[in-house]
KOLRO-240786 format. One line per 3 residues: number of its first residue (from 0); their letters; for each residue y, x, z of C-alpha. Coordinates in steps of 0.001 Angstrom, whole numbers. Each point is the difference from the previous one (the first is absolute). Layout:
N
NUM> A> Y/X/Z | ...
% end
This chain:
882
0> MPR> 17922/-47543/-19525 | 3299/-1485/-1327 | 930/3398/-1522
3> HFL> -3345/259/-1802 | 406/-3546/-1270 | 3513/690/-1308
6> LFL> -1209/3199/-1690 | -2849/-1893/-1661 | 2392/-2741/-1100
9> FLF> 2397/2572/-1485 | -2783/1758/-1942 | -1352/-3330/-1264
12> VSS> 3397/-1193/-1172 | 796/3340/-1645 | -3299/334/-1832
15> HSF> -65/-3642/-1077 | 3597/171/-1214 | -809/3139/-2039
18> LQE> -2891/-1724/-1739 | 2114/-3062/-756 | 2874/2079/-1336
21> AND> -2308/2083/-2161 | -1233/-3110/-1786 | 2836/-2553/31
24> VIS> 3394/1664/452 | 1981/2775/-1656 | 3037/2158/696
27> IEF> 2646/283/-2707 | 3726/739/-371 | 2507/-1216/-2625
30> DNE> 3299/1821/-537 | 2295/-2082/-2214 | -2806/-575/-2504
33> SLL> -165/-2807/-2504 | -2191/-2915/987 | -2208/661/-3012
36> QAL> -561/3640/1021 | -600/-1054/3623 | -2760/-2397/-1079
39> KSL> -1624/2721/-2098 | -58/2285/3057 | -1378/-2820/2082
42> KKN> -2817/-590/-2523 | -1045/3659/193 | -391/-167/3771
45> STE> -1626/-3445/129 | -3458/-1329/-659 | 1406/-3343/-1184
48> RFA> 793/-1025/-3594 | 3579/-924/-952 | 1263/-2376/-2693
51> YSA> 3690/-446/-898 | 2523/-144/-2810 | 1925/3288/-299
54> QEL> 2975/-1819/-1541 | 522/-2123/3161 | -4/3083/2241
57> RGH> 2897/1841/-1638 | 3337/399/1772 | -1368/317/3577
60> KVN> 59/3106/2201 | -2265/674/2988 | 541/2081/3149
63> GQF> -2137/281/3099 | -2763/1775/1830 | -3252/-1764/820
66> INK> -2584/1498/2343 | -3456/-1570/303 | 1030/-3275/-1683
69> SDP> -2030/-2362/-2169 | 914/-841/-3601 | 1167/-3584/794
72> TIL> 2176/1288/2844 | 1701/2555/-2291 | 517/-2562/-2778
75> EVI> 1604/-2426/2457 | 2724/2608/613 | 594/1561/-3412
78> LPP> -98/-3078/-2253 | 3384/-1701/-618 | 446/-3675/943
81> DLS> -572/-1225/-3565 | -3482/1547/-158 | -3107/-1058/1863
84> FTF> -3697/817/-56 | -3453/-1375/695 | -3100/1873/1101
87> SKG> -3507/-1189/-874 | -3316/1812/-510 | 1496/3482/-175
90> LIL> 2732/-965/-2501 | 3693/16/912 | 1996/-2132/-2444
93> IYR> 3786/476/29 | 2049/-2785/-1601 | 3501/-1446/-84
96> AEE> 439/-2680/2671 | 788/-3428/-1402 | 256/-3514/1301
99> VSA> -3603/-1123/-49 | 859/-3677/304 | 1143/-74/-3607
102> SNQ> -2740/960/-2455 | -2/315/-3760 | -3760/427/-139
105> DPG> -2309/-2742/-1113 | -2342/-1252/2716 | -3626/991/-327
108> LFN> -1379/-2160/2818 | 765/-3585/1001 | -931/-1979/3142
111> FRL> -2187/2775/1338 | -1088/953/3524 | 2239/2774/1301
114> IGE> -1417/2249/2716 | 2126/2621/1724 | 348/2335/2933
117> CSD> 3140/1084/1888 | 182/3454/1550 | 2473/2631/1198
120> FYT> 1311/2236/-2798 | -282/3221/2008 | -2889/-503/2410
123> GEV> -2205/-2383/-1969 | -343/-2278/3048 | -629/-3635/-840
126> LPY> 2810/-2426/865 | -1400/-3194/1526 | 1796/-3352/-269
129> ATI> 2441/1071/-2730 | 1814/-2812/-1820 | -655/-463/-3723
132> KAL> 2190/-2297/-2122 | -136/-813/-3685 | 3551/184/-1384
135> NSE> 1417/-3215/-1480 | -2835/-1905/1642 | -970/-1483/3350
138> ITA> -3351/1822/73 | -312/2152/3122 | -2824/1904/1655
141> QSN> -564/2319/2931 | -2141/3099/228 | -2812/-81/2531
144> QDG> -708/2488/2779 | -1273/2485/-2601 | 3149/-249/-2106
147> EFQ> -1783/-2018/-2708 | 1348/-3113/-1706 | -1129/-2359/-2741
150> IEA> 1706/-2569/-2236 | -2540/-2226/-1675 | 1983/-1154/-3066
153> FFS> 2816/2418/-846 | 2210/-924/-2990 | -209/3117/-2162
156> DTS> -248/3745/318 | 3698/373/-948 | 1213/-2236/2853
159> AIS> 1608/1865/2881 | -916/-163/3678 | 1805/1355/3048
162> ISY> -1771/1591/2951 | 1809/411/3338 | -1041/1341/3379
165> VGY> 1825/590/3275 | 1582/3472/-5 | -614/600/-3744
168> KES> 2017/-381/-3184 | -793/-3039/-2103 | -1967/817/-3157
171> IVR> 101/-2024/-3238 | -2865/619/-2423 | -1779/-1492/-3022
174> PID> -3793/72/-376 | 305/1151/-3632 | 1451/3326/1180
177> FEN> -3276/856/1758 | -3159/1447/-1519 | -1923/-3118/1062
180> PKK> 2386/-2989/20 | -2540/-2115/1865 | -196/2391/2945
183> IQV> 3143/1832/1068 | 919/2331/2854 | 3584/-261/1218
186> LLK> 1470/2968/1881 | 2979/-812/2244 | 2481/2588/1229
189> PEA> 1476/-49/3522 | 3595/-1166/432 | 1216/3441/1045
192> TLI> -2018/3169/-619 | 1049/3567/759 | -1519/2389/-2558
195> NGV> 826/3688/23 | 3461/-652/1412 | 769/-2758/-2545
198> LIE> 412/-3532/1366 | -1218/-2778/-2253 | 1501/-3104/1555
201> SYE> 318/-3690/-680 | 2949/-1702/1641 | -1749/-3357/89
204> SPP> -1447/28/3494 | -3358/-1699/724 | -317/-2540/2817
207> IVS> -828/1255/3487 | -2493/-2774/641 | -1209/-1995/-2999
210> RKD> -1368/-3509/329 | -3056/-392/-2228 | -814/-3581/951
213> ISN> 601/-2544/2723 | -111/1926/3322 | -1366/3005/-1932
216> FTV> 2002/3244/149 | -385/3584/-1183 | 1821/2758/1893
219> DVL> 1560/2937/-1859 | -1872/2731/1885 | 2141/2763/-1516
222> RAN> 3155/-1540/1492 | -1728/-872/3275 | -881/3634/567
225> QLT> 3668/935/-380 | 836/-2080/3070 | -881/1532/3358
228> NVG> -1387/-2338/2623 | 513/1109/3611 | -989/3594/-536
231> ESD> -2637/-425/-2701 | -65/-694/-3716 | -1711/-3376/-173
234> ALS> -1160/-1827/-3113 | 95/-3300/1932 | 3636/441/1061
237> LVK> 1345/-2090/-2891 | -2276/-2950/739 | 2521/-1388/2474
240> SIP> 2469/-495/-2830 | -2358/-2796/-1103 | 963/-3257/1741
243> GFD> -2588/-1284/2428 | -330/2905/2423 | 1357/133/3535
246> LTA> 2934/2425/5 | 363/18/3794 | -3411/1529/712
249> GNN> -490/3743/246 | -416/1361/-3526 | -3552/-560/-1319
252> EGL> -768/-2248/2974 | 2105/-2613/-1774 | -2161/-213/-3117
255> GTR> -1419/-3347/1037 | 977/-2604/-2596 | 1548/-3400/614
258> GMS> -540/16/3762 | -3472/1560/48 | -935/3364/1530
261> QSE> -712/3302/-1716 | -3688/-167/971 | -311/-3133/-2155
264> NLY> 863/2004/-3131 | -2651/1562/-2204 | 786/3659/-698
267> YLD> -2182/728/-2998 | -125/3688/-978 | -2021/681/-3165
270> GYP> -2282/-2915/795 | -650/413/3740 | 1873/-1423/3012
273> VFN> 2133/2191/2253 | -69/-1381/3552 | 2664/2325/1381
276> PNH> 2778/453/-2610 | 2326/1646/2559 | 822/3330/1563
279> FFG> 2014/595/3167 | -490/-3466/1530 | 1036/-1804/-3187
282> LFS> 3205/1862/-825 | -1219/1046/-3461 | -3006/-281/-2283
285> SIN> -3226/1991/331 | -324/-13/-3799 | 1536/3212/-1282
288> ALS> 2954/-733/-2302 | -960/2923/-2260 | -3371/-1593/-733
291> VKN> 1246/-3468/-1007 | 226/-983/-3659 | 572/-3751/125
294> IRV> 620/-2725/2632 | -330/-3722/-617 | 1013/-2500/2674
297> LKT> -1681/-3416/-407 | 1148/-2744/2371 | -1305/-3305/-1376
300> GYS> -2544/-1323/-2458 | -1370/3392/-952 | -3290/567/-1783
303> PSF> -3124/-1276/1822 | -1483/3479/-402 | 2137/886/3063
306> GGR> -1031/-1415/3370 | -619/688/3654 | 3534/-433/1360
309> SSA> 2188/-3046/549 | 3312/1541/-1079 | 1194/2371/-2738
312> VFD> -1885/2615/-2013 | 1294/3562/-425 | -1927/1221/-3036
315> ITS> 513/3783/34 | -1250/2296/-2749 | -78/3721/644
318> YEG> 841/2723/-2494 | -2902/1041/-2278 | 1379/3412/-906
321> NDE> 1498/1598/-3086 | -2562/270/-2813 | 1689/2959/-1729
324> KLG> 1195/2518/2590 | -274/946/3636 | 2825/-1013/2311
327> LKI> 948/578/3617 | 2599/-1898/2015 | 971/956/3562
330> QNG> 2261/-1934/2349 | 1287/1069/3386 | 1972/-2042/2536
333> LLS> 872/-79/3675 | -3237/-1745/991 | -2654/1168/-2450
336> SSA> -935/1979/-3092 | -1890/-1479/-2933 | -1349/1183/-3349
339> RLD> -1696/-1280/-3134 | -2155/2058/-2366 | -1165/-1620/-3238
342> GPL> -1101/848/-3500 | -2813/-175/-2539 | -3571/1022/700
345> LKK> -905/-889/-3572 | 2995/-430/-2293 | 779/-3623/-922
348> RLT> -3192/-1144/1689 | -357/1059/3631 | 2925/334/2422
351> FSL> 428/483/3729 | 2726/-536/2579 | -26/1294/3581
354> SGR> 2809/-717/2460 | 401/575/3711 | 2515/-161/2812
357> RSH> 114/1583/3457 | 2560/-454/2743 | 1602/3043/1613
360> TQL> 1456/-1815/2990 | -1705/2418/2397 | 1800/2938/-1593
363> LKS> 3333/-1674/-684 | 1129/-2491/2636 | 3074/-1087/-1928
366> ELY> 2574/-2436/1254 | -1345/-2486/-2532 | -3508/269/1475
369> RDL> 1301/-491/3559 | 2050/-3048/-943 | -2893/-1604/-1864
372> FNS> -2459/479/2840 | 2432/-1157/2691 | 607/-3174/-1955
375> IYN> -3721/-814/43 | -307/1192/3593 | 2735/-2317/1285
378> SNV> -1478/-2920/-1938 | -3318/311/1845 | 792/1371/3468
381> SFS> 1782/-1754/2849 | 678/1333/3501 | 568/-1622/3350
384> GSD> 3647/-772/558 | 1156/1900/-3090 | 1817/-1238/-3068
387> EVL> 1249/3380/-1267 | -985/1674/-3260 | -2808/2424/791
390> DAF> -536/3505/-1402 | -3714/766/-361 | 784/3686/-541
393> ASE> 1657/375/3410 | -3390/315/1740 | -1884/3263/440
396> VQP> -2835/-1194/-2229 | 1403/-496/-3500 | -1267/-2921/-2071
399> EVD> -1803/706/-3250 | -140/-1829/-3320 | -2026/1494/-2868
402> FSD> -842/-1623/-3305 | -1714/1060/-3205 | -1421/-1560/-3143
405> LQA> -1994/1067/-3039 | -561/-1726/-3351 | -2182/1075/-2916
408> KVH> -739/-1523/-3378 | -2134/991/-2977 | 302/-1982/-3218
411> FSA> -2205/206/-3093 | 786/-1907/-3185 | -1809/-131/-3310
414> KKG> 242/-1934/-3214 | -735/-3718/-348 | 1551/-940/3333
417> FSL> -2415/1917/2222 | 1440/1486/3204 | -1266/1100/3404
420> TAS> 2291/579/2990 | -801/1316/3474 | 2670/-233/2691
423> GFF> 130/902/3707 | 2457/-346/2881 | 218/1352/3550
426> SQD> 2737/-435/2607 | 168/958/3663 | 2552/-453/2768
429> FSS> -180/1487/3480 | 2356/-531/2921 | 59/880/3690
432> QNI> 2465/-989/2704 | 521/740/3661 | 1588/-2977/1785
435> VDS> 1126/-43/3633 | 734/-3305/1730 | 1282/455/3566
438> LEE> 1307/-2146/2855 | 2167/2274/2121 | 439/-2579/2780
441> VNF> -3679/160/932 | -759/3539/-1254 | -2494/-1301/-2534
444> SIV> -488/1076/-3646 | -2471/-238/-2860 | -369/2697/-2667
447> YDN> -1458/-1165/-3322 | -1512/2583/-2366 | -709/-1918/-3199
450> QYE> -1454/1145/-3302 | -299/-2001/-3211 | -1623/609/-3363
453> WVN> -34/-2001/-3224 | -2362/992/-2823 | -231/-1877/-3310
456> YGG> -2067/1229/-2942 | -1364/-1612/-3126 | -901/434/-3624
459> SLV> -984/-1755/-3185 | -1935/520/-3211 | 1265/-2073/-2950
462> FKH> -1833/-289/-3305 | 1646/-1718/-3000 | -1464/-604/-3407
465> KLK> 240/-2224/-3062 | -2961/-1925/-1316 | 1900/-1225/-3044
468> EKV> 3621/-180/-1037 | 370/-3272/1898 | -2084/752/3080
471> KAK> 880/2518/2709 | -1716/656/3302 | 990/1666/3232
474> HLI> -2372/927/2831 | 1085/1333/3372 | -1710/1398/3099
477> SFS> 2281/765/2928 | 8/594/3728 | 2648/230/2695
480> DFK> -311/852/3692 | 2658/-195/2723 | -473/1360/3524
483> TRS> 2409/-140/2915 | -709/1962/3166 | 1927/310/3229
486> GSL> -525/1570/3372 | 2025/-428/3172 | -85/1993/3230
489> ETI> 1968/-1659/2823 | 863/2121/3027 | 1142/-2150/2923
492> IGL> 1967/1873/2651 | 1063/-1187/3464 | -1956/-3232/197
495> FNS> -2250/1079/2879 | 1581/2479/2471 | 1728/2045/-2732
498> SSF> -3343/764/-1622 | -754/-429/-3694 | -2894/-1206/-2070
501> QLQ> -649/-464/-3728 | -1159/-2804/-2256 | -1328/761/-3459
504> SSY> -451/-2449/-2842 | -758/219/-3707 | 133/-2331/-2944
507> ENE> -1377/98/-3535 | 183/-2542/-2788 | -1510/401/-3476
510> ISD> 90/-2292/-2993 | -1511/769/-3393 | -227/-1596/-3409
513> VTF> -2499/689/-2790 | 666/-1805/-3274 | -1743/-441/-3317
516> KSE> 1946/-1801/-2707 | -786/-759/-3614 | 2423/-1835/-2290
519> WDY> -79/-883/-3684 | 2927/-734/-2317 | -532/-2004/-3169
522> IYS> 3024/-133/-2306 | -748/-2837/-2384 | 3410/209/-1639
525> DSL> 3553/1029/713 | 547/-3413/1585 | -3254/-459/1908
528> GLK> -1946/2215/2373 | -2591/-295/2772 | -833/2228/2957
531> VGI> -3056/-453/2231 | -1377/2150/2775 | -1934/393/3215
534> ENN> 888/1989/3092 | -2063/809/3094 | 1637/1255/3204
537> LNN> -1972/1376/2941 | 2184/239/3108 | -1081/1746/3195
540> FKL> 1789/-214/3337 | -498/2096/3140 | 1851/-5/3320
543> QES> -616/2230/3010 | 2112/-8/3148 | -671/1708/3313
546> SFS> 1693/384/3383 | -919/2520/2719 | -2198/1497/-2757
549> VPI> -2168/-3149/190 | -276/-2149/-3158 | 1443/-3462/560
552> IGR> 72/-1220/-3603 | -2293/942/-2834 | -605/-2248/-2941
555> GFA> -383/155/-3737 | -1052/-2189/-2874 | 64/-196/-3768
558> GML> 831/-2693/-2465 | -512/-412/-3725 | 2467/-1748/-2287
561> TNY> -1051/-944/-3519 | 2877/-860/-2315 | -218/-1632/-3406
564> FAR> 3162/-160/-2030 | 1132/-1194/-3408 | 3342/-213/-1805
567> VLI> 1110/-1547/-3273 | 3052/1299/-1891 | 1868/-2187/-2506
570> NKK> 2919/1560/-1861 | 2086/-2055/-2444 | 3400/518/-1588
573> KFS> 1949/-1969/2602 | -2247/171/3014 | -2821/1936/1606
576> TKF> -2211/-845/2923 | -2662/1659/2099 | -2239/-2067/2222
579> GVR> -3093/1026/1880 | -2030/-354/3162 | -1712/2252/2504
582> VIS> -2986/-1374/1915 | -1027/1713/3250 | -3321/-211/1769
585> STK> -178/1594/3470 | -3006/782/2162 | 2147/-886/3044
588> YNE> 772/-3545/-1156 | -2167/-2803/-1338 | 2467/-1084/-2676
591> LFW> 1619/1069/-3246 | 3654/980/-164 | 1968/-808/-3151
594> EPR> 3085/1919/-1105 | 1698/-1586/-3039 | 2681/2125/-1704
597> FKF> 2493/-1111/-2619 | 2973/1407/-1938 | 2167/-1626/-2624
600> NYN> 2825/1325/-2173 | 2159/-2019/-2375 | 2561/1712/-2247
603> INK> 2998/-2318/-357 | 1541/2537/-2356 | -114/3765/-447
606> DVS> 2213/559/3089 | -1129/-2734/2410 | -3478/-785/1277
609> LKA> -1420/-2350/2601 | -2913/1218/2127 | -2337/-1405/2648
612> GYG> -2873/1296/2106 | -2506/-1319/2508 | -2698/1672/2053
615> VHY> -2362/-405/2930 | -1147/3107/1895 | -2522/530/2823
618> QFL> -207/2958/2348 | -2983/745/2240 | 863/3528/1153
621> RKT> 2769/-388/2603 | 2101/2495/1909 | -107/-1322/3562
624> RSL> 1694/2688/2077 | 2911/2403/-462 | 821/3345/1561
627> NFF> 916/-4/3701 | 884/3312/1645 | -447/-1239/3551
630> RGA> -3468/-1423/-500 | -1124/2954/-2115 | -1190/-2359/-2737
633> TEE> 365/341/-3752 | -384/-2640/-2696 | -3026/-2257/-58
636> WQL> -1523/-1760/-2996 | -2613/-2740/175 | -2081/-1996/-2421
639> SSE> 461/-3733/463 | -3083/-2101/545 | -1039/-3440/1179
642> NND> -1292/1721/3162 | 3199/1763/1149 | 3572/-893/916
645> TPY> 1588/1636/-3032 | 589/-2616/-2713 | 327/729/-3670
648> SRS> 3399/-342/-1649 | 654/-2420/-2841 | 3337/170/-1794
651> EQL> 1286/-2232/-2768 | 3130/601/-2068 | 1829/-1865/-2739
654> VVG> 2851/1763/-1821 | 2356/-1164/-2736 | 2368/2499/-1612
657> LNV> 2635/493/-2663 | 571/3241/-1923 | 3188/750/-1948
660> SLK> 173/3226/-2011 | 3260/925/-1693 | 912/3280/-1651
663> KIK> 702/1969/3165 | -563/-2592/2743 | -3244/-1464/1275
666> LDA> -78/-2890/2453 | -3078/-1420/1736 | -253/-2878/2443
669> EVF> -3077/-1373/1770 | -493/-2943/2327 | -3214/-46/2011
672> LAS> -1989/-2079/2456 | -2668/1724/2091 | -2387/-1038/2734
675> QSG> -2496/2006/2006 | -2769/-1017/2373 | -1370/2679/2287
678> SQE> 3401/1693/23 | 551/2478/2785 | 2950/892/2203
681> NLS> 315/3143/2079 | 1214/-1244/3396 | 1038/2221/2876
684> YIM> -228/-1140/3575 | 990/1309/3418 | -2759/628/2500
687> SGS> 1329/-1855/3022 | 371/2262/3001 | 23/3042/-2268
690> SQN> 2427/2018/-2090 | -2230/155/-3052 | 48/-2016/-3172
693> GDE> -3095/-1056/-1891 | -800/-1318/-3454 | -2115/-2852/-1203
696> IVF> -777/-1339/-3458 | 43/-3795/-161 | -924/-2099/-3010
699> GQR> 1362/-3205/-1435 | 1601/-1510/-3085 | 3130/1062/-1839
702> ATS> 2096/-1818/-2593 | 2611/1933/-1966 | 2399/-966/-2740
705> GVE> 2800/1900/-1625 | 1866/1269/-3020 | 121/3535/-1387
708> ISS> 2630/1245/-2460 | 204/3419/-1607 | 2166/1511/-2720
711> QVN> 224/3328/-1782 | 2888/1410/-2003 | -288/3113/-2192
714> VRR> 3228/1743/-990 | -525/3312/-1777 | -1148/2428/2685
717> SKF> 210/-2492/2876 | -2429/-2608/1218 | 922/-2765/2420
720> SAS> -2554/-2160/1755 | 728/-2856/2399 | -2361/-2395/1738
723> YAL> 442/-2879/2409 | -2560/-2106/1847 | 347/-3110/2167
726> YDS> -2972/-1060/2133 | -957/-2817/2291 | -3183/672/1981
729> KST> -1700/-1977/2752 | -3155/867/1924 | -2256/-2135/2168
732> LTQ> -2138/2119/2308 | -3385/-1028/1356 | 578/2075/3160
735> NSE> 3184/248/1987 | 1132/554/3570 | 3300/102/1803
738> EFN> -645/3698/623 | -77/811/-3718 | 3090/1327/-1721
741> FKN> 465/610/-3732 | 334/3773/-134 | 320/-82/-3780
744> GQV> 1431/-3257/-1285 | -708/-1739/-3253 | 1538/898/-3334
747> SKH> 3756/336/-301 | 1961/-2968/-1262 | 2050/2087/-2439
750> NMS> -744/3303/-1714 | 2267/1838/-2428 | -523/3367/-1694
753> LLW> 2351/1961/-2288 | -1129/3105/-1870 | 2060/2248/-2262
756> LWE> -1414/2972/-1911 | 2079/2337/-2167 | -1406/2791/-2170
759> NNN> 1972/2604/-1903 | -1760/2954/-1601 | -1571/1823/2964
762> LNV> 1648/-2013/2768 | -1099/-3327/1470 | 1641/-1994/2786
765> SCN> -1296/-3176/1635 | 1314/-2335/2655 | -2015/-2774/1622
768> SAW> 1424/-2625/2381 | -1891/-2690/1876 | 1309/-2950/2006
771> ASG> -1999/-2662/1803 | 641/-2671/2551 | -1422/777/3421
774> KPY> -3602/-797/795 | -697/-2932/2294 | -1430/704/3441
777> TPV> -741/-1861/3215 | 2340/967/2865 | -619/-31/3743
780> IGS> 2311/-2563/1618 | -1044/398/3623 | -2781/636/2503
783> YVL> -1602/-1317/3134 | -2204/1539/2706 | -3091/-1402/1671
786> ELV> -1394/1202/3319 | -3733/604/-246 | -2603/-722/2692
789> NGD> -106/3644/1109 | 3760/28/561 | 900/1863/-3212
792> FRP> 2631/-1286/-2365 | -684/-362/-3738 | 2756/-465/-2591
795> FLL> -166/-2372/-2922 | 2400/-112/-2934 | 1618/-3026/-1580
798> FGE> 251/282/-3771 | 2210/-1951/-2341 | -1338/-1883/-2976
801> NNS> -1964/2053/-2495 | 2371/1983/-2251 | 3044/-1745/1470
804> ASL> 2137/3172/-203 | 680/2491/-2779 | 529/3742/-29
807> PSF> 3289/1367/-1387 | 215/343/-3789 | -1668/3018/-1567
810> FRT> 1953/2399/-2232 | -901/3412/-1377 | 1165/2240/-2876
813> DLS> -1839/3063/-1338 | 1254/2674/-2400 | -2095/2467/-2054
816> VGY> 1048/2836/-2319 | -2246/2140/-2225 | 718/2928/-2313
819> KLN> -2342/1533/-2587 | 197/3612/-1135 | -2045/2508/-1974
822> LFN> -1001/3073/1988 | -2075/1632/-2724 | -1349/-1022/-3381
825> SIK> -3021/-1751/1495 | 1298/-872/3465 | 2311/-2904/738
828> ATI> 1421/-905/3391 | 1467/-3148/1489 | 2065/73/3173
831> SGS> 371/-3391/1679 | 1838/-1057/3107 | 528/-3328/1684
834> VQN> 1817/-1641/2864 | -1768/-3024/1443 | 2185/-2588/1746
837> IFN> 3239/1833/-855 | 2106/-2319/2205 | -2324/654/2981
840> NQN> -413/-3731/575 | -2812/-31/2579 | -1219/-3549/-478
843> VRF> -1886/-1773/2777 | -3701/-129/-819 | -1098/-2305/2839
846> YSY> 631/-838/3649 | -2626/572/2669 | 55/-1131/3627
849> QIN> -1208/1864/3077 | -566/-1052/3587 | 1103/2507/2611
852> DTS> -2099/-909/3031 | 386/3229/1978 | 1200/-1931/3024
855> QSE> -2605/-2249/1575 | 2328/-2966/368 | 1257/-3000/-1851
858> NFL> 2760/2011/-1731 | -1644/1001/-3248 | 2200/1603/-2617
861> ILE> -451/-1046/-3625 | 1199/2528/-2562 | 735/-749/-3647
864> RET> -563/3141/-2069 | 1129/610/-3563 | -2126/1947/-2435
867> RHL> 2018/1155/-2985 | -641/1191/-3519 | 592/3567/-1078
870> GRL> 3545/1312/-167 | 1386/2453/-2531 | -2615/2413/-1382
873> YSI> 263/2961/-2364 | -2742/1160/-2381 | -347/2729/-2614
876> FIT> -2679/728/-2635 | -761/2797/-2395 | -2394/-731/-2879
879> LSI> -1372/2643/-2385 | -1708/-849/-3295 | -2011/2734/-1710
% end
């Protein structure tokens, strides 16, 4: 079956490429010809019309061979720096490049409404959230998610504006240079583009992570994919360079913001929530890096159109596909292989993108794979009387970890702002382990055969349209479903006269979300706008648990949330503000829940701005259990209700920030206060008289305050990014016991991250260092033993004060190197390698305590066991672009 599929894929790509080339691309060769003669040859082989002045083309010679290239691509290479061109409605106009900010033309329009769209020069993809500035003025604007922008009262059609976007060269244009000065389309070129062996490069390097607003960031996905993340290319790997994330947690597990957990984030992929954003127990993202187009990270005061979680929002937009030609990208690493196929189904109107990833850990048990699994294994498994590092691959039955994901997107766009987008996502993880726990003194052992499965799938249908120039609408229907299954077979040997018997248990948890959302934008003017909307969420929950093949738990229920939201935008010369509210009505509660949101920005001058944000967020879907190998249980989600013990979460944050932007240096500082009711802590406890640890989620209140500072410096081909965060967090739990121990403490007191990225032609090098003060934990300070009525002895532990001790400081440095090369005319390759934790600093992750009660006496042995982070790891990638 795989061979037939690959054959079909090859035939489809070949035939589709032939059709595209026959219509849109040509093959031509120039051998020391004049530029004028080269353009005449190009006109003969092209279906486009050309316009130019022959006098301006004299004195230039052209050499080169072009195979299956489009007219704009060829012109980009053969035109000298003093000539440029535009392409509109089948006409290619070649002209001498001049400074557009200075104009000798008389204006034809004054104080008119300027409408524009920003898109990629080569692919035609829209560029959302681009920055538009009117030169010699304080008027600014930002393109929306569709790349569109509007300035209500623009001075004149000869006034110049600049358009900038992360990873692209800044463009300066005048409306009068366009066919319709009132409606312009700006095409931006990437910072560095390799065309037919010629590198077109800008030395001014874009920021790695750009701050769009208070606690609002956009990640440079192109740069993120250059950095390997523990064996996988991960679009979320750069998020930790944003201050506010726990650097001491294991990779993506640490993406909880400002002391909250990862499950309290909203991962929003093309309009639907992703419940399980992880592969391989949280070591990297389940969202394929090849499929990601844009990532926004919103931490405070974001739009009321987002809701459902009490922490940050990861607004992820997947790639729509190239609207001109078919493309194929393949990536292979030590853990998995992935690919993306995209292109036009109907040129300039209908595009598709299909990406997938599949692990090959069963075929290639690399050293990287073994180290990763053993790290997770030792974090979850404890043995009687043992504090050594365990090797799960030493047993006869080898453990298994498989993961896969699939994403698809079809996008249709038409004139007058009409578009229709369908998107889908599927991810699956499977793992099995064979665990043996034995007590040699009494010839007794237990063999655990555990299997786990995580399945998350979802999709959305988004319809956008314009009623008038000032009114836009967006309607969305989405669904998401997350299932976790586990099965455990326990074989107990030697308990009764050396005989054995088996216990079998199973567990299944399912949570689903179906959403309908409709929102309307009314742009009254460039300085005033209004957004209103309604959103309905239907959440279903199901839990089934059985032991000895007999069901012991089986319950399920559904809840409906109706959300009404509104936001007002005011944009003046010196300040702008956005304030709104989200009102929630739940079928599980007899009350309304109000979520006010607010953002404010004041420009002190062109380089310094003062910002503030405030937001209230409720969460009703709660993750109440984490993976435990020994108990054979996976994650569990529940829907809070007045009739169960799982409370909803309410978080409230106030942030004040300062932004300083100089020529090559950007500095941001934020001070925040946050409080959360219904906060949860994952506590581990020791089962007295046993060697096993357990987990329990307890709820309470948390208060957090802190300061976050980040800076970025761009020097030619290098980018430097530094961030520092200082936190003070305190929790008050509603449940506590002297047998509970903080397995994972609260947020670190100090976090610091340094990132350096250097790019030169085809070579890129990056280095990322992280330092953090040790997490707090609660130590065991002693024990005592009580004799029971039946004559047995039972141990009890004495704990110190909550979080009265701290783990050693955390430090880690990673290094990545990538090299690009051309294999053939239409095939490019990138070879990337990385060393994670190059100094092999195996930081302590947490301490756990075990009671060795093998001897039936008062002499119980208490063991303190260290679980450490990953040591030095090596990764390598090969990426092909066709």
